[in-house]
N, C-alpha and C positions, 0 to 999 in steps of 0.2 A: 504494500500500500504506500502511495506517495505521501510525502509530508505536506501539511497545509502551509499556506503562505505565512501564517502566524508562527509556525514552527521554524520555517526557513529564515524568518526575520529574527529569530532568537527568543521568541516568546515575549512575555511582558517586559522582561529586563532589556532585551535587545531593542524592542520598540521604544522603551523609555529613553535609552541612549540615543536612538535615532531622532526622536522628537526633541530632546534637549539640544542635540547638535544642530538640528534644523532651525530651532528658535534662536539659538546663539548666532547662527549665520544670518537670519532675518534681521536681528538687532544690529548687525554690522553692515548690512547691505544698504547702500545709500538710496536705492530705488524703493525700498519698503520699510526701512528702519523706523520712520516716524509712525507708521501704522501700528507697529508692535510696541514702540516706546509709549504710545498713548493708550495702550491696553490697560484698563483699570487694575486687573489682577492677572498678571502674566502666569503665575503658578496655576491659577484656575484654567487659563487657556491651555497650558501644557497638559493638565489633567484631562481636559476634554479631548485634546488631540491624541493623547495616549489611549483613552477609551475608544475613540473613533477608529484609530489604526488597529487596535487589538480586535475589536468586534468585526471590523471590515475585513480583517485578514483571516478570520475563522477562529479566533480565540474565544475563551469562555467568558470574557468580560462583556458587560452590557454597556452600551453607549447611553449615557443619561443626558446628553446635551440636546440642543435644538438641531433641527435639520439644516442642511447647508444653505438653502434659500433664505430661511428665516434669519440665520446667523449673519449672512452677508448682505441682506436687503438694506438699501440705503447707503451702503459704503461706496458705491460706484467704483469698484476696483477695475482698473484698466487692464488691458491685455498685457501691457508691459510689466505691470506689477505681478500679474498672475505668472508670467513666464519667469520673472525673477524669483518668486517663491518656489516654483518648480525646480529651477536651477539650484537653489539652496538645498532643497530636499535631495536632489540627485547628488550634490556634493556631500551631504550628510551620509547618504547610503554608501558612497565611495569611501568616505572616511571610516565607516564601520565595516568595510570590506565585504559588503553584500555583493553577491554574484550578479551577473548580467540578467539572468532570468528573474531574480527577485526585484531588481531595479525596474525591469520592463513591466512586471506585474503591478508594482506599486504605482508607477507612472500611468499605466493604463487605467487603474482605478481612479486616480486623481484627475486625469483628463476627462473621465466620464462625468465628473462633477462640475466641469467648467461652466456649463450653462447656468448653474445655480450660484456661481461665484462672481463672474465678471459682469459689469454694467447692470447690476440689479439694484 
């Protein structure tokens, strides 16, 4: 039996490292840093991102946050900002030595959400 994406990402611990590295990258990325610096509770945002990744990758965790459209509605995120965030996530996956298949699978999931994130 093949491993789930959750298992291939290193389970909850691996996903937590991935989220932390991605958020750190967002905070230093000039294209999106102000969006993340202005987040009222960055630790809550990380917790929601961890839950989202874990649940979406087939883990046992339950996502308790809002849906993507509700979360991003009114933010008017541009295509450029979206791509910058995706690049940061790709960099975090590379830093965490995730394989090409895992990177492809994560990016496919995130790209499937694009319509609920940009220009809404």
